[in-house]
C-alpha positions as CSV (number, residue, x, y, z in Angstrom):
1,M,282.4,-12.3,-16.8
2,N,285.3,-12.9,-15.6
3,H,288.0,-12.0,-18.8
4,V,286.1,-11.9,-21.6
5,Y,287.1,-11.6,-24.9
6,K,284.8,-10.8,-28.4
7,K,286.1,-10.4,-31.5
8,F,284.3,-9.6,-34.6
9,D,287.1,-10.8,-37.4
10,A,290.3,-9.4,-36.3
11,H,288.9,-6.9,-34.6
12,T,288.6,-6.3,-30.8
13,V,285.0,-5.1,-29.4
14,C,285.5,-6.4,-26.0
15,Q,288.4,-6.6,-23.9
16,D,289.2,-8.2,-20.9
17,I,285.9,-7.8,-19.0
18,N,285.3,-8.7,-15.4
19,L,281.7,-7.7,-13.9
20,E,280.3,-9.3,-10.8
21,I,276.8,-8.5,-10.1
22,Q,275.0,-9.2,-6.8
23,E,271.5,-10.0,-6.6
24,R,268.9,-7.4,-6.8
25,E,271.6,-5.0,-7.6
26,F,271.3,-2.4,-9.9
27,I,274.1,-1.6,-12.2
28,T,273.9,1.0,-15.2
29,L,276.4,0.5,-17.8
30,L,277.9,3.5,-20.0
31,G,280.4,5.0,-22.5
32,S,280.6,6.4,-25.8
33,S,278.9,4.7,-28.9
34,G,280.5,1.9,-30.4
35,C,282.7,0.8,-27.4
36,G,281.1,-2.4,-26.3
37,K,278.0,-1.6,-24.2
38,T,274.9,-3.9,-26.4
39,T,277.8,-6.2,-27.5
40,T,278.1,-6.9,-23.0
41,L,274.6,-7.3,-22.7
42,N,273.9,-9.8,-25.6
43,M,276.3,-11.4,-24.4
44,V,275.2,-12.1,-20.8
45,A,271.6,-12.8,-22.8
46,G,272.7,-15.7,-25.0
47,L,272.1,-13.4,-27.9
48,E,275.7,-13.1,-28.9
49,D,278.6,-15.7,-28.2
50,A,281.9,-14.5,-25.6
51,T,285.6,-15.3,-28.4
52,S,286.6,-16.2,-24.6
53,G,286.5,-16.0,-20.7
54,D,283.3,-16.9,-18.5
55,I,279.4,-15.2,-18.3
56,L,278.9,-17.0,-14.8
57,M,274.8,-16.9,-13.6
58,R,275.0,-17.8,-9.5
59,G,278.1,-19.4,-9.6
60,E,277.1,-21.5,-12.3
61,R,279.1,-21.3,-16.0
62,V,276.6,-20.3,-18.7
63,N,278.5,-19.4,-21.9
64,D,276.9,-22.9,-23.6
65,F,273.6,-22.0,-22.3
66,S,270.8,-20.8,-24.5
67,P,268.8,-17.5,-24.0
68,V,266.1,-19.3,-22.6
69,Q,267.8,-21.4,-20.5
70,R,270.0,-18.4,-19.3
71,D,266.5,-16.3,-17.8
72,V,267.8,-13.0,-18.8
73,A,265.1,-10.3,-20.7
74,M,266.9,-7.8,-22.6
75,V,265.1,-4.5,-23.8
76,F,266.0,-3.4,-27.1
77,Q,266.2,0.8,-27.8
78,Q,264.6,-0.3,-31.3
79,Y,262.0,-3.1,-32.2
80,S,264.4,-5.7,-32.3
81,L,264.1,-9.9,-33.0
82,Y,265.6,-12.2,-31.4
83,P,268.2,-13.5,-34.1
84,H,268.3,-17.1,-32.5
85,M,263.5,-17.5,-33.3
86,T,262.5,-18.2,-36.8
87,V,259.0,-16.9,-37.4
């Protein structure tokens, strides 16, 4: 992630996120409730669009890729449905 921002209306949820994860590297996102952890993961998975900045995977910009094209899996804390899918 390079200089990624996410805003909901006038409220900035994620500000200037820069993150590089190497292949097979394990990381943990820690922070207080409401600090943007889930929003950050949703942007990586393609479930939320970044307001600005670049999301790269294997050196390729994936901002415009669908969740399926990104090949990222999410495990939710509570049962959840993907908003981009229909019944």
